[in-house]
C-alpha positions, 0 to 999 in steps of 0.5 A, a space after each residue: 500500499 505504501 508503494 501504491 500511495 508514493 507512486 501517487 504523489 509521484 505523479 505529474 497530474 491530480 490523483 484520487 483514491 477511493 475505497 470500496 465504499 466510494 470514500 475518497 482515501 487520499 489524494 496527491 499534493 497537484 490534486 490538493 492544489 487543484 481542488 483547493 481542499 487540504 487532504 484532512 479535510 477530504 479523507 472519508 468523505 464520498 467523492 460523489 460529494 464533489 462532482 455534480 448529479 449527472 456526473 455521480 450517475 455516470 460515476 456510479 454507473 461506471 463504478 457499479 461493481 465494473 472497475 475491478 474487472 476492468 483495466 480502466 474506464 474514462 470519462 468527462 468530470 466536472 468537479 467543483 473546488 473549495 471555492 465553488 469554482 467548476 473544473 472539468 478534467 478527463 478522468 481516468 479510473 484503475 484498480 488498485 489492490 482495495 483502491 480505485 484511482 482516479 486520475 484527471 488530466 487533460 495532457 495524456 490520451 492514455 493513462 496506461 502510456 503514462 503509468 508504464 512510463 512512471 513504471 520504468 522510470 523508477 525501474 531506471 532509477 533503481 537501476 542507476 542507484 545500483 549503477 551508481 554504486 558500482 561507479 563509486 567501486 570502480 572509481 575507488 579502484 581505479 583512482 579516479 573521479 567524475 565531475 560536471 560543471 553546468 554552464 548556465 548555473 556554474 554550479 560544479 559537482 564532485 563525485 565522492 571518490 574526487 573528494 578522496 583524491 584531493 583529500 578533502 570531503 564535502 562539508 570542508 571543501 565546495 568545489 567551483 570553477 574558481 575553487 579548484 584551480 586553488 590545488 595547482 601550482 600558482 605557475 600553473 593555475 592561469 594556463 589551467 582555468 584559461 583552458 577548461 573555459 576555452 573547452 567550454 567556448 570552442 565546443 572542444 574537449 579538455 584535457 590536462 595533466 599536472 601535479 599537485 600538492 595537498 595539505 597533507 604535503 603528499 604531491 599527486 600526479 592527476 590527468 583531467 579529461 573532459 567533453 562537452 554537452 550540448 543542447 539541441 541547438 548545439 550550445 554547450 551546456 555542461 562540461 563532463 569529464 574525469 580526474 584519474 590519479 596517475 602518479 604510480 601508473 607514471 613511476 611504472 609508466 617511465 620505467 616501462 618506457 625504458 624497458 620497453 626501449 631495451 626490450 625493442 633493442 634486444 627482442 627479449 622477454 621482460 617480466 615484473 614479479 612482485 614479493 608474492 613471486 605474481 607476476 604483475 606485468 610482462 612485455 614479451 619478444 616482439 618476435 612473437 611468442 605463443 601464450 603458452 610460452 607467456 611466463 617465466 618458467 616457460 622461457 628458462 628453465 631453472 629449479 624453484 630452488 635457483 629462482 629462490 636463489 637469484 631473487 635472494 641474490 638480486 634482492 641483496 645486491 639490487 641487481 644479477 647478471 648471468 651470460 652462458 648459463 645452462 641448467 640441463 647440461 648445455 642443451 639450452 643457454 641463456 643470458 638473464 638479469 634480475 634488477 631489484 626495485 625496492 621501493 616498489 617490492 619488484 624484480 624485473 626478470 630480463 630473459 634470453 635464450 641464447 643456444 644457438 648463438 653460443 653454439 655459433 660463437 662456440 664454433 666461430 671462436 674453435 674456427 677462428 683460432 684454429 684458423 690461426 694456428 692453420 695459417 701458421 703450421 699449414 705451410 709446415 704441414 704441407 713440408 712435412 708430409 711431403 718429407 713423409 711422402 719421400 719415406 712412403 716412397 722410398 720404401 716401396 722404391 726399395 721393395 720394387 728394386 730388391 725385388 729386380 735384384 738392384 744392389 744401389 739401394 743406398 741412397 733410399 735408405 738415407 732418404 727414410 732415415 732424413 724423412 724419419 728424422 724430420 717428420 716423425 710424430 709431428 704431421 698428425 698434431 699440426 694436421 689437427 689444427 688446420 682449418 681444413 681438416 684432412 678427413 672423409 666421411 664414410 659409412 661405418 660400424 661404430 660400435 665394431 669400430 671400438 671392438 676392433 681397436 680396443 687394444 688401442 685405448 690399453 696402449 694408451 692408458 698410461 697407469 696399470 691402475 686404471 681400469 677401463 671397461 666396456 659395455 656395447 650393445 650386440 646390435 650394431 648400427 652405421 653412421 656417416 662420419 669420419 671414421 679415422 677421427 671417431 677413434 681420435 675423438 674417443 682417445 681423446 675423451 679418454 685420455 681426459 678421463 685418465 688425466 682427472 683420475 690422476 687429479 686424485 692421485 688414486 686408482 680409478 676407472 673409465 667406462 665406455 659404453 654404447 646405447 640407442 635412444 628414442 630419437 634413432 640416435 646411437 650414444 657413446 658415453 664415457 664417464 670416469 671416477 676422476 674429480 669431475 668438472 665444476 659448473 661453472 667451467 662446463 661452458 669453457 671447457 670446449 674453448 680452445 684455450 682453456 685449461 683444466 686439469 681436470 678436464 684437458 691437460 695441457 693447452 685445451 686444443 683437444 676438446 675444442 677439437 673434439 667439439 669443432 668435428 663432432 658439431 661440423 659433422 651434425 653429431 652432438 656432444 654433451 657433458 655433466 660435471 658429475 656421472 655415476 663414477 663421480 666424475 665427469 661424463 662425456 656422451 657423443 651423438 650420432 644419427 644412425 641407421 640401425 641393423 644395417 647391413 654392410 657390403 662387402 667391398 668388391 674390387 674394381 680394376 677399372 682404374 688399373 685397366 685404363 693405366 695400362 692403356 695411357 700416357 700420364 704426365 705427373 707433377 710434384 716439386 718433390 722429386 721423390 713423390 714424382 719418381 715414386 708415383 712414375 715408377 708405380 705407374 709404370 709398374 701397371 702399364 703406363 708410360 709415365 713422365 714426371 716433371 718437377 716446375 713450371 718450365 718442365 711442364 710447359 715444355 712436357 705438353 708442347 714438346 712430349 706428345 698427347 697425355 690422357 692423364 695429369 696428375 698434380 700436386 697443389 702446392 709448388 713453388 712457382 705455381 698452384 695445381 690449379 695454374 697447372 691444370 690450367 697449363 695443361 688444359 689451354 694445350 690438351 683440353 680433353 686431358 683426364 685430370 688427378 692431384 695430391 697434396 698433403 695441405 688443402 686451403 679453404 680456397 679449394 673447397 670448389 676443387 673439382 677434380 678427385 684429390 690424393 691426400 699425402 702422405 700416401 702409400 702404393 695400397 691407397 693410390 690404387 684405390 685412388 686410381 678407381 676415379 679413373 673410368 
């Protein structure tokens, strides 16, 4: 009932309600004013007392028990006021509970429309009140408030939160276009005020950002945004806007701008993490990351314990930086920094995965340093290989001379002695450091290779108290890799293990094992009981000039060579500082074919058959090598001519007939192998080219002709001739 009476009072036209007996129950203020009666004067009196007899009959007929069944009824009524004036109204009657309500209006044709609008208005008011409470809550959370300035009345309205931002209350401060500007610095007031009223006069948006100082002494940074309200004629009626406290945002924004610049430059993820380990902000790399990668632990694979330790260190020192750090045996490598902002309690993590770059840099370092060594020793290697070539050639010529019954063999024996004195044990070490190692990739069985060379491992171990064991599978496989380098690499790792064990001065154990992993690769493991490798040294052990007694006794080039060779031929090498035996654990991994059958080599005599019918020109500045090759080929039935310099070469191609095959050294005092081939081809373009050398420079990568590497013996020369045909 109270809701009905409240609604009657708020309606914009005269309303009278009567009870079931036809007596007046209440009337609203408008009705009281129109009829000139106070509500108490009419309460309980019959409504018919205000109407003429004719109108009473109409009323009684219309009210004869039918009102409750009708939505509404309408008629024209003539009502007499207290001062005996007659007023004419269009009347509506509608039952509401136990009351019949009369609405007197000439403004609306359908009272239902008014009632519907009124009902909707009350509903909207209720919704607006609810939404206003949400607005207050949103303003509080966002540190913002709203305001409205009425142009006609100059009235300034502030929301509750706006008072809170300015540190005042409605009873202490009255907002106005003059008072509001008092919060700003004197130097800014005139400009802000001018901008405010200029926005109204031009009908344009209003904006400014400035600082204020509260009575408490606290400084705030505020952002004010306003929009003009217009009437139907386009005239500005008010300026409405919001005010935001952006103090904290400004501080963070400045840092973010700086970090965004860093992020844009280095293109790495940045994370802001608070003391409770919540990510309060993150900026991922412009390279584009999947949503699944949007977290610190998705971008760096350390453990919770390591994370907490880095966090503790950063908090203590203010900043922590680490480069080339790995948490998974150097499968992945990271650079990262942690900066602690004490005032905000924020840890700023900058993380970069540098695995590929690290590997490329390591290989580049190795290549550069080995190139330096190669430049230094390459020429020497060539000379010494020539010397060894002399020795091999001399020995085989000795065999031939003896077989033919000749006695004058002293000069060949002297050649062998001189060659051994000059070149013993040097060639392999020098060539190992050149930038173009003389290796040949072949398909072979690594398990069988280890079995065939077990004796070699035993011979290399100098200490009889070090136990060497092998754990090899019955199932074999094949890999594509330089066969000779494979055993050298394993020997290098075994010798490193021996050195690590000797560091302790105790008995030790080395174990070599072979396994197969799920990805289809064969893994060769070398573990020992030595002193192991400290975690901070693992990233350095493949540096060519890094030396650690426990890892690579001496100058460090051994493991650098291992690393370079393995990755150059698509293998992998991994290392752990500790193994099941207590020392280091090295693991080599190669793609393989399991259960592959290696076809038996069939002897190919095609090249030798061609030799027997050919005229061959041989060029080498080392006369003994040229003589050895010529003698060997002559023994196969070939007709040979050997020369040792450019002048003799030109004379041979111009005056000694047509040649079928030209065999040349690659490096000579007066010319290169390429120049020699050019000379011969110019005179005899159909000649077939073969070459030999003790050293190949990177410039010869595209050399199109078969190459025999020095030193070589008759068997290797025979195999080389298979290229003919």
